C-alpha positions in Angstrom: -33.3 -76.8 28.2 -30.1 -75.5 26.7 -28.5 -72.5 28.5 -29.1 -69.1 27.0 -26.3 -67.9 24.9 -24.0 -65.4 26.6 -25.0 -61.8 26.2 -22.6 -60.0 23.8 -20.8 -57.1 25.4 -22.4 -53.8 24.7 -20.7 -51.8 22.0 -22.5 -48.6 22.8 -20.3 -45.7 23.5 -20.9 -42.1 24.3 -17.7 -41.2 22.5 -17.4 -40.3 18.9 -15.0 -41.2 16.0 -12.2 -38.9 15.3 -13.2 -36.3 12.7 -11.1 -36.5 9.6 -10.5 -32.9 8.6 -7.6 -31.8 6.4 -7.6 -28.0 6.6 -4.5 -27.7 4.3 -6.2 -29.7 1.6 -9.4 -27.7 2.1 -7.5 -24.4 1.8 -5.8 -25.6 -1.4 -9.2 -26.5 -2.8 -10.6 -23.1 -1.9 -7.7 -21.3 -3.6 -8.0 -23.4 -6.7 -11.7 -22.7 -6.8 -11.1 -19.0 -6.5 -8.5 -19.0 -9.2 -10.8 -21.0 -11.5 -13.5 -18.3 -11.0 -11.0 -15.6 -11.6 -9.9 -16.8 -15.1 -12.3 -19.4 -16.3 -11.1 -19.0 -19.9 -12.3 -22.5 -20.7 -15.9 -21.2 -20.6 -17.2 -20.7 -24.1 -19.2 -17.6 -23.4 -16.3 -15.9 -21.6 -13.9 -16.9 -24.5 -16.3 -15.3 -27.0 -16.4 -12.0 -25.0 -12.6 -12.0 -24.9 -12.4 -12.5 -28.7 -14.9 -9.7 -29.3 -13.0 -7.4 -26.9 -9.8 -7.9 -28.8 -11.5 -7.4 -32.2 -13.1 -4.1 -31.0 -9.6 -2.8 -29.9 -8.1 -3.9 -33.2 -10.9 -2.1 -35.2 -10.1 1.1 -33.4 -6.4 0.6 -34.2 -7.1 0.0 -37.8 -9.1 3.3 -37.9 -6.1 5.3 -36.7 -3.8 3.7 -39.4 -6.1 3.6 -42.5 -6.3 6.4 -45.0 -9.8 5.6 -46.3 -12.7 3.2 -45.9 -11.3 0.7 -48.4 -7.9 0.7 -46.8 -9.5 0.3 -43.4 -11.5 -2.7 -44.5 -8.4 -4.4 -45.9 -6.3 -3.6 -42.8 -9.1 -4.6 -40.5 -9.4 -8.0 -42.2 -5.7 -8.7 -41.7 -5.8 -7.6 -38.1 -9.0 -9.5 -37.4 -7.4 -12.7 -38.7 -4.4 -12.3 -36.6 -6.4 -11.1 -33.6 -8.8 -14.1 -33.7 -6.0 -16.5 -34.1 -3.8 -15.1 -31.4 -6.6 -14.7 -28.9 -7.9 -18.2 -29.4 -4.4 -19.6 -29.2 -3.8 -17.7 -25.9 -7.2 -18.8 -24.5 -6.6 -22.5 -25.3 -3.1 -22.4 -23.9 -4.1 -20.7 -20.7 -7.1 -23.1 -20.4 -4.7 -26.1 -20.8 -2.3 -24.6 -18.2 -5.0 -23.6 -15.8 -4.0 -26.0 -13.0 -0.2 -25.2 -13.1 -1.1 -21.5 -13.2 -3.1 -21.8 -10.1 -0.1 -23.2 -8.2 2.0 -20.1 -9.1 2.3 -16.9 -7.2 0.7 -13.7 -8.5 3.8 -12.2 -10.1 5.0 -15.4 -11.8 1.5 -16.2 -13.0 1.1 -12.7 -14.5 4.6 -12.9 -16.2 3.8 -16.3 -17.7 0.4 -15.1 -19.0 1.9 -12.0 -20.6 4.7 -14.2 -22.2 2.1 -16.5 -23.6 0.3 -13.5 -25.1 3.5 -12.4 -26.8 4.1 -15.9 -28.2 0.5 -16.3 -29.3 0.7 -13.0 -31.2 3.9 -14.0 -33.0 2.4 -17.4 -33.9 -0.7 -15.7 -35.4 1.5 -13.2 -37.3 3.5 -16.0 -39.0 0.6 -17.1 -41.4 0.1 -13.4 -42.3 3.8 -13.1 -43.3 3.5 -16.3 -45.3 0.5 -14.9 -47.2 2.2 -11.5 -47.7 -0.2 -9.6 -45.5 2.1 -9.1 -42.5 4.3 -6.5 -43.9 8.1 -6.8 -44.3 9.5 -9.2 -41.7 12.0 -7.4 -39.6 13.1 -7.7 -35.9 11.6 -4.4 -34.8 8.2 -5.3 -36.3 8.4 -8.7 -34.6 9.1 -7.0 -31.3 6.1 -4.7 -31.8 3.8 -7.7 -32.5 5.1 -9.5 -29.4 4.6 -6.4 -27.2 1.1 -6.0 -28.7 0.3 -9.6 -27.8 1.6 -9.1 -24.3 -0.5 -5.9 -24.0 -3.7 -7.7 -25.1 -2.9 -10.5 -22.6 -2.6 -7.9 -19.9 -5.9 -6.3 -20.9 -7.7 -9.6 -20.8 -6.1 -10.5 -17.5 -7.1 -7.2 -15.9 -10.7 -7.7 -17.2 -10.8 -11.2 -15.8 -9.4 -10.0 -12.4 -12.0 -7.1 -12.3 -14.7 -9.7 -13.1 -13.6 -11.9 -10.2 -13.5 -8.9 -7.8 -17.1 -8.0 -8.7 -18.2 -11.5 -7.7 -16.0 -11.6 -4.6 -18.6 -10.1 -2.1 -21.2 -12.7 -3.0 -18.6 -15.5 -2.9 -17.4 -14.3 0.6 -21.0 -14.3 1.9 -21.5 -17.8 0.6 -18.2 -19.0 2.1 -19.0 -17.5 5.5 -22.4 -19.3 5.6 -20.7 -22.5 4.6 -18.1 -22.3 7.4 -20.7 -21.6 10.0 -22.9 -24.5 8.9 -19.9 -26.8 9.0 -19.1 -25.9 12.6 -22.6 -26.6 13.8 -22.5 -30.4 13.9 -19.0 -30.4 15.5 -20.1 -27.9 18.2 -23.4 -29.6 19.0 -21.6 -32.9 19.0 -19.3 -31.9 21.9 -22.0 -30.1 23.8 -24.3 -33.1 23.8 -21.5 -35.5 24.8 -20.6 -33.2 27.7 -24.2 -32.9 28.9 -24.7 -36.7 28.7 -21.6 -37.3 30.8 -22.7 -34.8 33.4 -26.2 -36.1 33.7 -24.8 -39.6 34.5 -22.3 -38.4 37.0 -24.4 -35.8 38.9 -28.1 -35.9 38.1 -28.9 -33.3 40.7 -27.2 -30.6 38.6 -28.8 -31.7 35.4 -31.2 -28.8 35.4 -28.4 -26.2 35.5 -26.5 -28.1 32.8 -29.5 -28.2 30.5 -30.1 -24.5 30.9 -26.6 -23.8 29.8 -26.9 -26.3 27.0 -30.1 -24.6 25.8 -28.1 -21.4 25.4 -25.5 -23.2 23.4 -28.2 -24.7 21.2 -29.8 -21.3 20.7 -26.4 -19.9 19.5 -25.7 -22.9 17.3 -29.1 -22.6 15.6 -28.7 -18.9 14.8 -29.0 -17.7 11.3 -26.2 -18.9 9.1 -23.7 -16.2 8.4 -25.0 -14.0 11.1 -22.7 -11.7 13.1 -23.0 -11.1 16.9 -21.4 -8.9 19.4 -18.3 -10.0 21.2 -20.4 -9.7 24.5 -22.7 -12.5 23.2 -19.8 -14.7 22.3 -18.3 -14.2 25.8 -21.6 -15.1 27.4 -21.8 -18.2 25.3 -18.3 -19.1 26.4 -19.4 -18.7 30.0 -22.2 -21.2 29.5 -19.9 -23.7 27.9 -17.3 -23.4 30.6 -19.9 -23.6 33.3 -20.8 -27.1 32.0 -17.1 -28.1 31.8 -16.5 -26.9 35.3 -19.2 -29.2 36.5 -17.7 -32.0 34.4 -14.1 -31.6 35.5 -14.6 -30.3 39.0 -11.4 -29.2 40.7 -9.4 -30.2 37.7 -10.6 -27.1 35.8 -10.0 -23.5 37.0 -11.4 -20.7 34.9 -10.3 -17.1 35.1 -11.9 -14.1 33.4 -10.4 -10.7 32.7 -12.8 -8.8 30.4 -12.8 -5.1 29.6 -16.4 -4.0 29.0 -15.3 -1.7 26.2 -14.7 -4.7 23.9 -18.4 -5.9 24.1 -19.5 -3.9 21.0 -17.0 -5.6 18.6 -18.7 -7.6 15.9 -17.7 -11.2 15.2 -19.0 -14.2 13.3 -21.4 -16.3 15.4 -19.5 -19.2 17.2 -16.1 -17.9 16.3 -14.8 -17.9 19.9 -16.4 -21.3 20.8 -13.9 -23.5 19.0 -11.0 -21.8 20.8 -12.5 -22.4 24.2 -13.3 -26.0 23.3 -9.7 -26.5 22.1 -8.4 -25.1 25.4 -10.4 -27.7 27.4 -9.8 -30.6 25.1 -6.1 -30.2 24.6 -5.1 -28.5 27.8 -7.4 -29.8 30.6 -8.7 -33.2 29.4 -5.3 -34.9 28.8 -3.8 -33.8 32.2 -4.5 -35.9 35.3 -3.9 -32.8 37.4 -6.1 -30.6 35.3 -5.2 -27.0 34.7 -6.3 -23.4 34.1 -8.3 -21.7 31.2 -8.1 -17.9 31.1 -10.2 -15.6 28.9 -8.8 -12.1 28.6 -10.3 -9.3 26.5 -8.7 -5.8 26.3 -8.6 -2.7 24.2 -5.2 -2.1 22.5 -4.5 0.6 20.0 -8.2 0.9 19.2 -8.7 -2.8 18.6 -10.3 -5.5 20.7 -7.8 -8.2 21.6 -9.3 -11.5 23.0 -6.9 -14.2 24.3 -7.8 -17.7 25.3 -5.0 -19.3 27.3 -4.7 -22.8 28.8 -2.1 -24.6 30.7 -0.6 -27.8 29.2 0.1 -31.0 31.0 3.4 -32.8 31.2 2.3 -35.2 28.5 1.1 -33.8 25.2 -2.4 -34.8 24.1 -3.4 -36.1 20.8 -2.6 -33.6 18.0 -5.6 -31.9 16.5 -6.3 -31.5 12.8 -6.2 -27.7 12.9 -9.8 -27.4 11.7 -10.9 -25.1 14.5 -8.1 -22.5 14.0 -8.4 -22.7 10.2 -12.2 -22.1 10.5 -11.7 -19.1 12.9 -9.1 -17.5 10.7 -11.2 -18.0 7.5 -14.4 -16.6 9.0 -12.6 -13.6 10.5 -10.9 -12.9 7.1 -14.3 -13.0 5.3 -15.9 -10.7 7.8 -13.1 -8.2 8.5 -10.5 -8.9 5.8 -7.1 -7.6 7.0 -8.8 -5.8 9.9 -8.8 -9.0 12.0 -6.3 -11.7 12.8 -5.9 -14.9 14.7 -2.6 -16.2 15.9 -1.4 -18.9 18.4 1.8 -19.6 20.3 3.1 -21.7 23.1 4.8 -20.1 26.1 7.2 -22.4 27.9 7.2 -22.4 31.7 10.3 -21.0 33.5 13.0 -23.7 33.8 13.1 -25.3 37.2 10.0 -23.4 38.5 7.6 -26.3 37.9 5.3 -24.0 36.1 3.5 -25.6 33.1 3.7 -24.5 29.5 0.8 -22.2 28.4 -0.9 -22.2 25.0 -2.4 -18.9 23.8 -4.9 -18.3 21.0 -5.4 -14.6 20.3 -8.0 -12.8 18.2 -7.6 -9.2 17.2 -10.8 -7.4 16.0 -11.8 -3.9 15.0 -13.9 -2.2 17.6 -16.1 -0.4 15.1 
């Protein structure tokens, strides 16, 4: 009997592949999508409304200049021809330059759009001059036509901007739901991996771990886009750090300094969790000696200020992709706009003291 073939080494692993997130590319894509929604002049229905708007304004202008019905009809025909030609030329040009326009800042973009409006008006005026319907060609009249074209471009731009602002609340709600749904798999991924490691190392504490994990699952499966109190987020962080304390043992020291007055502040669900996970992953896990994680929440100038701090080991860990911080900033912006902020910084230890560097992540929230 031939010997059995050797058993292949097991390739099972409780680890997970590195997530390939590119927050900068994602942010660029989001900005481009917003800009496209703000002035989607390539859409036929929107272009038709723009042409009709210009024609309505020109009809009113013709009424103020005409001396009778017959004169108004002739003047309106000339203005309508120039208006349609100039408007369509401007729309086609802006549509063709949509991507370069999205890359510009607000002021350069507006200046270019108005300049294109002036050039489109002059281009539409030239056939009228050739047909003898554009009046006597002179510099002052040409300047007036250019200014009129720039004015119409400004009018259309203001209308498109107003249209985008009307849709902004709905887009913000959809974006908030998208961000929360995206963080769910990542969050549950880490929680399950931690629980599995703890069950193998210390089965006697499995019940306590699973109770904490149940709370983490409850929060992760909450309604998409829901907001919670900061007190609930802090409680969730306690459950998560309780699991990590069992996992790392003496390598992880957790400190709490919470002012109860911050509990009522509203935050997006799971907004604090990524910061706590980052503190453990990048501060404690790479260090053989372990370190300290501190959560501090205070009231400053009528705002709730939450800081997650962690010590850093002598050797830097693997750099992250910035997805967690990007996600937190984006969700806070969608919920509180300029009323909330998230910033991070590294505080070096005193030279010669042997004290480790400390990384801080701070969230500032309105209390009401």
